[in-house]
ZADO-38090 format. One record per residue (C-alpha): residue number from 1; residue in three letters; x, y, z. Coordinates in nm, 3 decimals. Example, Ala and Ser with C-alpha at 12.3 -4.5 7.8 and 13.67 -1.06 7.14 Angstrom:
2
PT num residu      px      py      pz
PT   1    ALA   1.230  -0.450   0.780
PT   2    SER   1.367  -0.106   0.714
// end
This chain:
592
PT num residu      px      py      pz
PT   1    MET  21.675  18.087  19.918
PT   2    SER  21.455  17.788  19.828
PT   3    LYS  21.253  17.787  19.508
PT   4    LEU  20.932  17.774  19.715
PT   5    PHE  21.011  18.097  19.902
PT   6    ALA  21.143  18.261  19.589
PT   7    SER  20.816  18.185  19.409
PT   8    LEU  20.614  18.302  19.706
PT   9    GLY  20.814  18.624  19.720
PT  10    CYS  20.745  18.691  19.353
PT  11    VAL  20.373  18.641  19.407
PT  12    ILE  20.374  18.880  19.704
PT  13    CYS  20.567  19.141  19.509
PT  14    LEU  20.330  19.117  19.216
PT  15    ALA  20.025  19.140  19.441
PT  16    ALA  20.166  19.442  19.621
PT  17    ALA  20.270  19.613  19.301
PT  18    SER  19.961  19.542  19.094
PT  19    PRO  19.613  19.658  19.198
PT  20    HIS  19.497  19.512  18.865
PT  21    ALA  19.611  19.168  18.982
PT  22    ARG  19.420  19.207  19.309
PT  23    ALA  19.109  19.316  19.115
PT  24    ALA  19.144  19.013  18.888
PT  25    ASP  19.175  18.781  19.188
PT  26    ASP  18.866  18.938  19.345
PT  27    ALA  18.666  18.912  19.021
PT  28    ALA  18.768  18.549  18.971
PT  29    THR  18.680  18.462  19.331
PT  30    ARG  18.334  18.619  19.302
PT  31    PHE  18.274  18.454  18.965
PT  32    HIS  18.371  18.108  19.093
PT  33    ALA  18.140  18.150  19.393
PT  34    ILE  17.847  18.253  19.170
PT  35    TYR  17.865  17.963  18.928
PT  36    THR  17.952  17.703  19.193
PT  37    ARG  17.649  17.800  19.402
PT  38    GLU  17.414  17.824  19.104
PT  39    TRP  17.524  17.494  18.950
PT  40    SER  17.466  17.314  19.280
PT  41    TRP  17.123  17.479  19.306
PT  42    ARG  17.045  17.382  18.946
PT  43    GLN  17.128  17.018  19.020
PT  44    GLU  16.886  17.024  19.311
PT  45    GLN  16.614  17.196  19.109
PT  46    PHE  16.614  16.930  18.838
PT  47    GLN  16.703  16.628  19.049
PT  48    GLY  16.536  16.306  18.946
PT  49    LEU  16.523  16.384  18.573
PT  50    ASP  16.701  16.120  18.368
PT  51    ASP  16.626  16.238  18.015
PT  52    GLU  16.902  16.253  17.754
PT  53    ASP  16.994  16.614  17.838
PT  54    SER  16.929  16.610  18.212
PT  55    GLN  17.134  16.825  18.447
PT  56    GLY  16.965  16.694  18.760
PT  57    ALA  17.115  16.505  19.052
PT  58    PRO  17.000  16.149  19.147
PT  59    SER  16.688  16.149  19.363
PT  60    ASP  16.391  15.945  19.483
PT  61    HIS  16.147  16.202  19.343
PT  62    LEU  16.088  16.416  19.036
PT  63    PRO  16.145  16.793  19.024
PT  64    ARG  15.879  17.050  19.096
PT  65    VAL  15.759  17.225  18.780
PT  66    ASP  15.455  17.423  18.899
PT  67    ALA  15.405  17.791  18.816
PT  68    SER  15.525  17.917  19.154
PT  69    THR  15.847  17.715  19.123
PT  70    GLN  15.898  17.853  18.773
PT  71    ALA  15.857  18.209  18.905
PT  72    MET  16.107  18.135  19.182
PT  73    ARG  16.358  18.009  18.925
PT  74    GLU  16.317  18.323  18.718
PT  75    ARG  16.387  18.538  19.023
PT  76    TYR  16.690  18.327  19.113
PT  77    TRP  16.845  18.344  18.765
PT  78    SER  16.772  18.718  18.746
PT  79    ASP  16.971  18.764  19.065
PT  80    VAL  17.253  18.551  18.925
PT  81    LEU  17.265  18.760  18.608
PT  82    GLU  17.272  19.080  18.811
PT  83    LYS  17.570  18.949  19.009
PT  84    LEU  17.743  18.841  18.687
PT  85    ASP  17.693  19.182  18.529
PT  86    ALA  17.859  19.341  18.832
PT  87    ILE  18.183  19.163  18.734
PT  88    LYS  18.392  19.332  18.469
PT  89    PRO  18.488  19.067  18.209
PT  90    ALA  18.812  19.255  18.142
PT  91    GLU  18.923  19.168  18.496
PT  92    LEU  18.905  18.795  18.419
PT  93    HIS  19.190  18.618  18.245
PT  94    GLY  19.268  18.285  18.082
PT  95    GLU  19.000  18.020  18.116
PT  96    ASP  18.804  18.239  18.360
PT  97    ALA  18.731  18.480  18.075
PT  98    VAL  18.611  18.194  17.855
PT  99    ASP  18.408  18.045  18.140
PT 100    TYR  18.243  18.381  18.199
PT 101    ALA  18.135  18.416  17.835
PT 102    VAL  17.993  18.062  17.830
PT 103    TYR  17.822  18.092  18.168
PT 104    HIS  17.674  18.436  18.099
PT 105    ASP  17.519  18.299  17.780
PT 106    GLN  17.379  18.001  17.973
PT 107    ILE  17.209  18.217  18.232
PT 108    GLU  17.067  18.454  17.970
PT 109    THR  16.920  18.152  17.789
PT 110    GLN  16.766  18.014  18.109
PT 111    LEU  16.611  18.352  18.180
PT 112    ALA  16.474  18.392  17.828
PT 113    ASP  16.296  18.057  17.856
PT 114    GLN  16.148  18.162  18.190
PT 115    HIS  16.046  18.501  18.052
PT 116    PHE  15.861  18.346  17.756
PT 117    ARG  15.725  18.070  17.982
PT 118    THR  15.834  17.788  17.756
PT 119    TRP  15.752  17.554  18.047
PT 120    GLU  15.386  17.594  17.949
PT 121    MET  15.463  17.388  17.634
PT 122    PRO  15.664  17.095  17.783
PT 123    PHE  15.677  16.874  17.475
PT 124    ASN  15.745  16.879  17.102
PT 125    SER  15.664  16.649  16.813
PT 126    ASP  15.888  16.356  16.913
PT 127    SER  15.946  16.392  17.287
PT 128    GLY  15.786  16.531  17.599
PT 129    PHE  15.786  16.507  17.976
PT 130    TRP  15.602  16.172  17.970
PT 131    SER  15.835  16.011  17.714
PT 132    ASP  16.146  16.160  17.876
PT 133    LEU  16.052  15.964  18.187
PT 134    GLY  16.095  15.653  17.978
PT 135    PHE  16.469  15.710  17.996
PT 136    THR  16.452  15.621  18.367
PT 137    ALA  16.314  15.282  18.266
PT 138    ARG  16.601  15.219  18.024
PT 139    VAL  16.884  15.296  18.268
PT 140    THR  17.087  15.008  18.411
PT 141    TYR  17.065  14.996  18.792
PT 142    ALA  17.318  14.814  19.008
PT 143    ARG  17.235  14.882  19.375
PT 144    PRO  16.918  14.841  19.584
PT 145    GLN  16.913  15.214  19.664
PT 146    GLU  16.905  15.299  19.293
PT 147    TYR  16.601  15.073  19.255
PT 148    ARG  16.436  15.233  19.559
PT 149    ASP  16.499  15.580  19.415
PT 150    TYR  16.348  15.467  19.088
PT 151    ILE  16.036  15.337  19.263
PT 152    GLY  16.012  15.667  19.452
PT 153    LYS  16.004  15.850  19.118
PT 154    LEU  15.730  15.618  18.992
PT 155    ARG  15.527  15.708  19.302
PT 156    ASP  15.580  16.078  19.226
PT 157    ILE  15.455  16.065  18.866
PT 158    PRO  15.091  16.161  18.951
PT 159    ARG  15.203  16.484  19.122
PT 160    TYR  15.451  16.560  18.846
PT 161    PHE  15.192  16.508  18.573
PT 162    ARG  14.938  16.726  18.755
PT 163    GLU  15.184  17.014  18.761
PT 164    GLU  15.272  16.967  18.393
PT 165    THR  14.908  16.957  18.282
PT 166    ASP  14.830  17.263  18.494
PT 167    ASN  15.113  17.441  18.312
PT 168    MET  14.975  17.329  17.975
PT 169    ARG  14.634  17.470  18.069
PT 170    LEU  14.799  17.805  18.141
PT 171    GLY  14.953  17.790  17.795
PT 172    LEU  14.622  17.703  17.630
PT 173    ALA  14.453  17.996  17.806
PT 174    ARG  14.689  18.247  17.643
PT 175    GLY  14.728  18.077  17.305
PT 176    PHE  15.071  17.930  17.381
PT 177    SER  15.038  17.569  17.269
PT 178    GLN  15.164  17.324  17.015
PT 179    PRO  14.977  17.346  16.682
PT 180    LYS  14.683  17.109  16.647
PT 181    ILE  14.804  16.996  16.304
PT 182    ILE  15.106  16.812  16.445
PT 183    LEU  14.930  16.649  16.741
PT 184    GLN  14.752  16.364  16.563
PT 185    GLY  14.908  16.033  16.662
PT 186    ARG  15.125  16.198  16.928
PT 187    THR  14.949  16.020  17.215
PT 188    GLN  15.066  15.669  17.123
PT 189    SER  15.358  15.674  17.368
PT 190    ILE  15.114  15.774  17.644
PT 191    SER  14.855  15.505  17.566
PT 192    GLU  15.121  15.232  17.546
PT 193    VAL  15.206  15.294  17.911
PT 194    ALA  14.847  15.348  18.019
PT 195    ASP  14.734  15.021  17.859
PT 196    ALA  15.019  14.793  17.970
PT 197    PRO  14.958  14.608  18.300
PT 198    GLY  15.220  14.487  18.544
PT 199    GLU  15.528  14.325  18.400
PT 200    GLN  15.429  14.428  18.046
PT 201    ASN  15.465  14.794  18.138
PT 202    LEU  15.764  14.996  18.014
PT 203    PHE  15.842  15.106  18.369
PT 204    TYR  15.891  14.747  18.485
PT 205    THR  16.190  14.712  18.249
PT 206    PRO  16.468  14.755  18.512
PT 207    PHE  16.324  14.466  18.715
PT 208    ARG  16.330  14.206  18.437
PT 209    HIS  16.703  14.148  18.474
PT 210    MET  16.835  14.251  18.814
PT 211    PRO  17.200  14.206  18.915
PT 212    SER  17.283  13.887  19.104
PT 213    SER  17.464  14.094  19.368
PT 214    ILE  17.122  14.189  19.507
PT 215    PRO  16.988  13.905  19.728
PT 216    ALA  16.686  13.717  19.591
PT 217    ALA  16.462  13.821  19.880
PT 218    GLU  16.551  14.188  19.826
PT 219    GLN  16.485  14.151  19.453
PT 220    ALA  16.140  14.009  19.530
PT 221    ARG  16.057  14.301  19.762
PT 222    LEU  16.171  14.556  19.505
PT 223    ARG  15.973  14.389  19.224
PT 224    ALA  15.659  14.383  19.438
PT 225    ALA  15.700  14.752  19.524
PT 226    ALA  15.751  14.835  19.157
PT 227    LEU  15.440  14.645  19.048
PT 228    ALA  15.237  14.823  19.316
PT 229    ALA  15.366  15.166  19.203
PT 230    ILE  15.292  15.085  18.838
PT 231    LYS  14.938  14.976  18.920
PT 232    GLN  14.853  15.247  19.173
PT 233    ASP  15.044  15.548  19.038
PT 234    VAL  15.195  15.511  18.692
PT 235    ILE  14.906  15.365  18.492
PT 236    PRO  14.640  15.597  18.644
PT 237    ALA  14.864  15.902  18.585
PT 238    TYR  14.923  15.811  18.220
PT 239    ALA  14.552  15.734  18.174
PT 240    ARG  14.458  16.079  18.308
PT 241    LEU  14.719  16.242  18.085
PT 242    LEU  14.580  16.054  17.784
PT 243    ASP  14.228  16.182  17.862
PT 244    PHE  14.361  16.536  17.904
PT 245    MET  14.541  16.528  17.570
PT 246    ARG  14.246  16.379  17.380
PT 247    ASP  13.963  16.568  17.545
PT 248    GLU  14.114  16.903  17.635
PT 249    TYR  14.456  16.988  17.492
PT 250    ILE  14.420  16.876  17.131
PT 251    PRO  14.070  17.023  17.080
PT 252    LYS  14.185  17.359  17.221
PT 253    ALA  14.530  17.370  17.057
PT 254    ARG  14.603  17.657  16.819
PT 255    THR  14.534  17.625  16.447
PT 256    ASP  14.829  17.835  16.322
PT 257    ILE  15.184  17.695  16.310
PT 258    ALA  15.422  17.995  16.309
PT 259    ALA  15.619  18.080  16.623
PT 260    GLU  15.565  18.447  16.540
PT 261    ASP  15.189  18.390  16.582
PT 262    LEU  15.239  18.300  16.948
PT 263    PRO  15.205  18.568  17.220
PT 264    ASP  15.492  18.818  17.173
PT 265    GLY  15.582  18.586  16.888
PT 266    LYS  15.841  18.794  16.701
PT 267    ALA  16.048  18.844  17.016
PT 268    PHE  15.997  18.480  17.114
PT 269    TYR  16.123  18.348  16.778
PT 270    GLN  16.423  18.583  16.782
PT 271    ALA  16.505  18.462  17.135
PT 272    GLN  16.482  18.100  17.017
PT 273    ILE  16.718  18.181  16.729
PT 274    ARG  16.961  18.332  16.979
PT 275    GLU  16.933  18.026  17.206
PT 276    TYR  16.987  17.762  16.940
PT 277    THR  17.239  17.940  16.715
PT 278    THR  17.415  18.162  16.976
PT 279    LEU  17.417  18.426  16.701
PT 280    ASP  17.226  18.752  16.655
PT 281    MET  17.099  18.679  16.304
PT 282    THR  16.758  18.784  16.177
PT 283    PRO  16.514  18.532  16.026
PT 284    ASP  16.540  18.705  15.688
PT 285    ALA  16.921  18.681  15.684
PT 286    ILE  16.907  18.313  15.779
PT 287    HIS  16.646  18.243  15.510
PT 288    GLN  16.857  18.403  15.237
PT 289    LEU  17.170  18.221  15.352
PT 290    GLY  16.978  17.894  15.336
PT 291    LEU  16.862  17.958  14.980
PT 292    GLN  17.219  18.036  14.872
PT 293    GLN  17.363  17.724  15.037
PT 294    VAL  17.095  17.492  14.899
PT 295    ALA  17.175  17.623  14.547
PT 296    ILE  17.549  17.556  14.595
PT 297    ILE  17.492  17.204  14.727
PT 298    HIS  17.243  17.133  14.447
PT 299    GLN  17.518  17.182  14.190
PT 300    GLN  17.740  16.938  14.379
PT 301    MET  17.454  16.687  14.380
PT 302    LEU  17.413  16.720  14.002
PT 303    GLU  17.784  16.645  13.953
PT 304    THR  17.754  16.336  14.174
PT 305    ILE  17.454  16.214  13.974
PT 306    ARG  17.667  16.237  13.660
PT 307    GLN  17.927  16.016  13.830
PT 308    THR  17.665  15.742  13.881
PT 309    GLY  17.590  15.734  13.508
PT 310    PHE  17.219  15.791  13.569
PT 311    LYS  17.029  15.933  13.273
PT 312    GLY  16.740  16.153  13.371
PT 313    SER  16.641  16.463  13.565
PT 314    PHE  16.718  16.546  13.928
PT 315    ALA  16.359  16.457  14.020
PT 316    ASP  16.393  16.128  13.832
PT 317    PHE  16.708  16.044  14.028
PT 318    LEU  16.536  16.117  14.361
PT 319    HIS  16.246  15.891  14.258
PT 320    PHE  16.499  15.619  14.166
PT 321    LEU  16.669  15.647  14.506
PT 322    ARG  16.338  15.640  14.693
PT 323    THR  16.201  15.335  14.513
PT 324    ASP  16.489  15.103  14.417
PT 325    PRO  16.506  14.817  14.674
PT 326    ARG  16.887  14.792  14.651
PT 327    PHE  16.910  15.103  14.871
PT 328    TYR  16.705  14.968  15.163
PT 329    ALA  16.762  14.709  15.433
PT 330    LYS  16.529  14.412  15.431
PT 331    THR  16.531  14.362  15.809
PT 332    PRO  16.596  14.578  16.116
PT 333    ASP  16.900  14.363  16.196
PT 334    GLU  17.049  14.435  15.854
PT 335    LEU  17.019  14.810  15.915
PT 336    LEU  17.173  14.781  16.262
PT 337    LYS  17.460  14.565  16.138
PT 338    ASP  17.537  14.803  15.852
PT 339    ALA  17.547  15.090  16.101
PT 340    ALA  17.781  14.888  16.324
PT 341    TRP  18.010  14.810  16.027
PT 342    ILE  18.037  15.180  15.940
PT 343    ALA  18.100  15.276  16.303
PT 344    LYS  18.378  15.016  16.326
PT 345    GLU  18.536  15.145  16.006
PT 346    VAL  18.537  15.495  16.157
PT 347    ASP  18.695  15.348  16.472
PT 348    GLY  18.998  15.244  16.274
PT 349    LYS  19.052  15.591  16.127
PT 350    VAL  18.936  15.844  16.385
PT 351    GLY  19.271  15.849  16.568
PT 352    ASP  19.433  15.993  16.256
PT 353    TYR  19.205  16.297  16.279
PT 354    ILE  19.155  16.355  16.652
PT 355    GLY  19.437  16.343  16.907
PT 356    ARG  19.246  16.290  17.231
PT 357    LEU  18.963  16.035  17.224
PT 358    PRO  18.716  15.962  17.505
PT 359    ARG  18.749  15.651  17.719
PT 360    ARG  18.376  15.580  17.701
PT 361    ARG  18.243  15.355  17.424
PT 362    PHE  17.891  15.342  17.280
PT 363    ALA  17.630  15.079  17.201
PT 364    ILE  17.420  15.066  16.883
PT 365    GLU  17.054  14.993  16.953
PT 366    PRO  16.719  15.041  16.779
PT 367    VAL  16.499  15.334  16.875
PT 368    PRO  16.246  15.202  17.130
PT 369    ALA  15.928  15.081  16.960
PT 370    ASP  15.703  15.321  17.152
PT 371    LEU  15.897  15.621  17.016
PT 372    ALA  16.005  15.501  16.673
PT 373    PRO  15.703  15.605  16.457
PT 374    ILE  15.751  15.974  16.538
PT 375    TYR  16.125  15.974  16.612
PT 376    THR  16.417  16.093  16.403
PT 377    GLY  16.618  15.852  16.187
PT 378    GLY  16.886  15.826  16.455
PT 379    ARG  17.012  15.991  16.770
PT 380    GLY  17.339  15.966  16.955
PT 381    GLY  17.492  16.069  17.284
PT 382    PRO  17.704  15.940  17.572
PT 383    GLY  17.719  15.562  17.544
PT 384    ILE  17.450  15.520  17.276
PT 385    TYR  17.376  15.543  16.905
PT 386    LEU  17.006  15.483  16.841
PT 387    VAL  16.910  15.372  16.488
PT 388    ASN  16.546  15.397  16.387
PT 389    THR  16.444  15.062  16.234
PT 390    TYR  16.076  15.155  16.202
PT 391    ASP  15.946  15.178  15.843
PT 392    LEU  16.258  15.047  15.668
PT 393    PRO  16.160  15.195  15.327
PT 394    SER  16.226  15.537  15.482
PT 395    ARG  16.579  15.446  15.605
PT 396    PRO  16.805  15.450  15.295
PT 397    LEU  17.141  15.277  15.321
PT 398    TYR  17.311  15.544  15.108
PT 399    SER  17.249  15.795  15.391
PT 400    LEU  17.363  15.561  15.669
PT 401    PRO  17.735  15.658  15.659
PT 402    ALA  17.650  16.028  15.709
PT 403    LEU  17.398  15.945  15.983
PT 404    THR  17.649  15.725  16.163
PT 405    LEU  17.928  15.983  16.148
PT 406    HIS  17.686  16.240  16.293
PT 407    GLU  17.528  16.040  16.573
PT 408    SER  17.809  15.808  16.681
PT 409    SER  18.180  15.872  16.622
PT 410    PRO  18.326  16.124  16.570
PT 411    GLY  17.991  16.301  16.630
PT 412    HIS  17.770  16.303  16.939
PT 413    ALA  17.881  15.974  17.095
PT 414    LEU  18.240  16.102  17.089
PT 415    GLN  18.206  16.475  17.159
PT 416    MET  17.970  16.457  17.457
PT 417    PRO  18.164  16.196  17.660
PT 418    LEU  18.491  16.371  17.577
PT 419    ALA  18.353  16.696  17.721
PT 420    ALA  18.245  16.513  18.038
PT 421    GLU  18.600  16.377  18.075
PT 422    MET  18.756  16.727  18.062
PT 423    HIS  18.822  16.754  18.435
PT 424    GLY  18.988  17.093  18.401
PT 425    LEU  18.658  17.252  18.295
PT 426    PRO  18.383  17.358  18.536
PT 427    ASP  18.079  17.130  18.540
PT 428    PHE  17.857  17.383  18.365
PT 429    ARG  18.081  17.339  18.059
PT 430    ARG  18.135  16.963  18.089
PT 431    TYR  17.770  16.864  18.119
PT 432    SER  17.574  17.133  17.936
PT 433    TYR  17.480  17.112  17.570
PT 434    ILE  17.469  17.406  17.331
PT 435    SER  17.296  17.304  17.012
PT 436    ALA  17.494  17.524  16.771
PT 437    TYR  17.821  17.373  16.894
PT 438    GLY  17.708  17.012  16.944
PT 439    GLU  17.502  16.982  16.627
PT 440    GLY  17.753  17.191  16.434
PT 441    TRP  18.032  16.952  16.531
PT 442    ALA  17.822  16.645  16.443
PT 443    LEU  17.735  16.788  16.101
PT 444    TYR  18.100  16.882  16.045
PT 445    CYS  18.180  16.515  16.111
PT 446    GLU  17.965  16.422  15.809
PT 447    TYR  18.182  16.658  15.604
PT 448    LEU  18.495  16.506  15.760
PT 449    GLY  18.378  16.163  15.644
PT 450    GLN  18.490  16.257  15.292
PT 451    GLU  18.851  16.297  15.408
PT 452    MET  18.828  15.982  15.619
PT 453    GLY  18.721  15.779  15.313
PT 454    ILE  18.387  15.666  15.461
PT 455    TYR  18.178  15.734  15.149
PT 456    HIS  18.267  15.451  14.911
PT 457    THR  18.022  15.500  14.624
PT 458    PRO  17.871  15.797  14.439
PT 459    TYR  17.540  15.701  14.599
PT 460    GLU  17.685  15.734  14.949
PT 461    GLN  17.844  16.064  14.845
PT 462    PHE  17.503  16.174  14.722
PT 463    GLY  17.355  16.063  15.054
PT 464    TYR  17.607  16.288  15.229
PT 465    LEU  17.520  16.580  14.998
PT 466    SER  17.149  16.517  15.046
PT 467    TYR  17.205  16.540  15.421
PT 468    GLN  17.395  16.867  15.369
PT 469    ALA  17.110  16.998  15.154
PT 470    TRP  16.864  16.885  15.420
PT 471    ARG  17.041  17.086  15.691
PT 472    ALA  17.084  17.390  15.466
PT 473    ALA  16.716  17.357  15.372
PT 474    ARG  16.631  17.376  15.742
PT 475    LEU  16.748  17.738  15.736
PT 476    VAL  16.490  17.799  15.463
PT 477    VAL  16.209  17.584  15.606
PT 478    ASP  16.233  17.688  15.973
PT 479    THR  16.230  18.059  15.892
PT 480    GLY  15.974  17.992  15.619
PT 481    ILE  15.735  17.837  15.871
PT 482    HIS  15.791  18.060  16.171
PT 483    HIS  15.866  18.395  16.006
PT 484    LEU  15.725  18.385  15.652
PT 485    HIS  15.416  18.182  15.747
PT 486    TRP  15.470  17.890  15.513
PT 487    THR  15.219  17.607  15.536
PT 488    ARG  15.312  17.259  15.647
PT 489    GLN  15.269  17.144  15.287
PT 490    GLN  15.503  17.413  15.153
PT 491    ALA  15.772  17.302  15.395
PT 492    GLN  15.730  16.935  15.302
PT 493    ASP  15.739  17.016  14.931
PT 494    TYR  16.061  17.213  14.968
PT 495    LEU  16.238  16.921  15.134
PT 496    ARG  16.090  16.675  14.887
PT 497    GLU  16.223  16.879  14.593
PT 498    ASN  16.572  16.946  14.733
PT 499    THR  16.673  16.634  14.928
PT 500    ALA  16.659  16.256  14.890
PT 501    LEU  16.477  16.211  15.222
PT 502    ALA  16.193  15.958  15.221
PT 503    ASP  15.838  16.089  15.253
PT 504    HIS  15.793  15.953  15.607
PT 505    GLU  16.109  16.124  15.727
PT 506    ILE  16.011  16.450  15.554
PT 507    GLU  15.678  16.446  15.734
PT 508    THR  15.826  16.375  16.079
PT 509    GLU  16.102  16.630  16.024
PT 510    VAL  15.869  16.914  15.923
PT 511    ASP  15.651  16.844  16.225
PT 512    ARG  15.964  16.859  16.438
PT 513    TYR  16.051  17.205  16.300
PT 514    ILE  15.697  17.327  16.359
PT 515    ALA  15.701  17.205  16.718
PT 516    TRP  16.056  17.316  16.803
PT 517    PRO  16.117  17.666  16.661
PT 518    ALA  16.478  17.752  16.564
PT 519    GLN  16.640  17.430  16.691
PT 520    ALA  16.682  17.314  16.330
PT 521    LEU  16.887  17.627  16.254
PT 522    SER  17.172  17.522  16.481
PT 523    TYR  17.312  17.244  16.261
PT 524    TYR  17.420  17.417  15.942
PT 525    LEU  17.516  17.744  16.109
PT 526    GLY  17.729  17.551  16.357
PT 527    GLU  17.899  17.350  16.083
PT 528    MET  17.966  17.666  15.882
PT 529    ALA  18.135  17.823  16.185
PT 530    ILE  18.367  17.522  16.234
PT 531    ARG  18.452  17.498  15.865
PT 532    ASP  18.520  17.872  15.853
PT 533    ASP  18.742  17.840  16.161
PT 534    ARG  18.934  17.557  15.996
PT 535    ALA  18.981  17.748  15.669
PT 536    ARG  19.108  18.049  15.866
PT 537    ALA  19.353  17.830  16.060
PT 538    GLU  19.475  17.651  15.748
PT 539    GLN  19.541  17.979  15.572
PT 540    ALA  19.715  18.139  15.869
PT 541    LEU  19.927  17.838  15.968
PT 542    GLY  20.010  17.699  15.625
PT 543    ARG  20.232  17.391  15.655
PT 544    LYS  20.218  17.412  16.036
PT 545    PHE  19.845  17.330  16.031
PT 546    ASP  19.781  16.994  16.201
PT 547    ILE  19.431  16.850  16.160
PT 548    ARG  19.451  16.653  16.487
PT 549    ALA  19.562  16.959  16.681
PT 550    PHE  19.283  17.167  16.525
PT 551    HIS  19.016  16.914  16.618
PT 552    ASP  19.159  16.887  16.969
PT 553    ALA  19.132  17.264  17.000
PT 554    VAL  18.766  17.254  16.892
PT 555    LEU  18.677  16.961  17.119
PT 556    SER  18.870  17.082  17.425
PT 557    THR  18.629  17.369  17.485
PT 558    GLY  18.329  17.166  17.589
PT 559    SER  17.998  17.292  17.452
PT 560    VAL  18.036  17.667  17.392
PT 561    PRO  17.865  17.949  17.197
PT 562    LEU  17.999  17.991  16.844
PT 563    PRO  18.164  18.331  16.914
PT 564    VAL  18.358  18.167  17.199
PT 565    LEU  18.469  17.887  16.966
PT 566    ASN  18.581  18.143  16.707
PT 567    ALA  18.793  18.317  16.974
PT 568    ARG  18.939  17.980  17.079
PT 569    ILE  19.056  17.914  16.724
PT 570    ASP  19.202  18.266  16.706
PT 571    GLN  19.410  18.170  17.012
PT 572    PHE  19.499  17.836  16.852
PT 573    ILE  19.636  18.026  16.552
PT 574    ALA  19.822  18.274  16.776
PT 575    ASP  19.981  17.978  16.959
PT 576    GLY  20.119  17.846  16.631
PT 577    GLY  19.863  17.568  16.586
PT 578    LYS  19.975  17.376  16.896
PT 579    SER  19.741  17.111  17.037
PT 580    PRO  19.599  17.201  17.380
PT 581    TYR  19.745  16.868  17.499
PT 582    ALA  20.089  16.910  17.342
PT 583    ASP  20.258  16.958  17.680
PT 584    GLU  20.105  16.647  17.837
PT 585    LYS  20.366  16.372  17.842
PT 586    HIS  20.112  16.090  17.825
PT 587    CYS  19.944  16.228  17.513
PT 588    ASP  20.070  16.162  17.160
PT 589    CYS  19.949  16.482  16.999
PT 590    LYS  20.150  16.480  16.678
PT 591    SER  20.010  16.380  16.344
PT 592    PRO  20.125  16.043  16.213
// end
């Protein structure tokens, strides 16, 4: 009998003998159908969005965001969750069981946002629907159809903005708005588009350098169409939005800052904690954990100060770091080149710590000028590491190694492309981003920089520790603001006293926490989970522990809730610490 028929016979025998196997097949089939259909629907719902976290498909128009569409989405996801709950997780096996846990969490999060109507507050302190559109202007286009789609989206901006401002009015009417205190100066990115004519406009950017493969006559037609759309649609839409923000939204915005002061605020803040940490922790528990961790890191910072030979108090040392010119770049180019040097040093070492690396590389560029004054110090993702060169006295060089490890490699610019290249995972795992996992991994990479030898001086080690204290302090500050009703000043003072962050960065960071409840909690809690997983694996495996295999196990999951990651490492330990790629002949998965 041939091996093919022998194998087929075994399958038939097992199917006939095992009703559990038939139930598992049925559950898996239903589950695959649910997520395949929903993911396709989700792509259609958000088509045309090109922001940094977009899940939308390419399109010549922007998505609908009006209240009736939002209600329809809530009904759709409710139906999806009902179908998911009808499947018994115990009937799913292998990766299907993992996929189910990840997907169920995704749908619950989508529904929670719809339930609390977060779409009525479609912006935070450093980004919003109008600035997210700027990503479409910074994409490289290669074909005429891509340019035509882009122009179609420009034409659709007036409708899109009307729906967003209508949603914001609904939020204002029920007291669900951003706090007035963080809105001053937040209209600059709107006015810069509204006030820039023709070829000076941000949205003309893709037409300044068009590929030579497009005939000159076609280029001329596309440029003319773009200029017409900018004049007739883009500039008027941004001008109306600017008037709305200045004359209506900001004057009517709420005067309190705590998330728990919003409608159904306690439940809303707890839901945001669940979304961004994937854990069921209370604000009080998180606050106490933050206080404990800041105290531990503070002692490490004191020891590092002693290594520098500095004589004086902790506050004196922070003042020294914030004011001595040796710690600051003199030009934007100097900051960018130092970041590139660090990233290249990491490049030469990362293969000793991670077995499988992504094929995609990343560029290092400055944060766009229209965003820089209110943007974070850096941000990374697929293909890009943005370094904020605005206000150089707030960008210390001693923190640059930690920032680079976090935002570029082995942080965001490595993890996110690697997940997208995991073709064995369903798309909802390859292209979705869970903050606790993604930010936890990036913060863990700062910790890993010690083992990689990236911190060369006690000052750079202090910069790393200051960044650790900053993320631990977020546990204190975020819950302090949104649960314990701290003032903006209290939050700023806490960061000023416990970290080496510059005043400008402290101010922009606190406003970010006010505007984006619970997101700041994801970093340190995510890093703690990964470090705890590693300690557990090291203890269980002893000499069999392989750092490359462990990191491959963490990175092979795609973006997952922390409990799912914990279970993955349990399996890694049970498998004897073997890399998930150990059986692939083309992959060298052994430590050097």
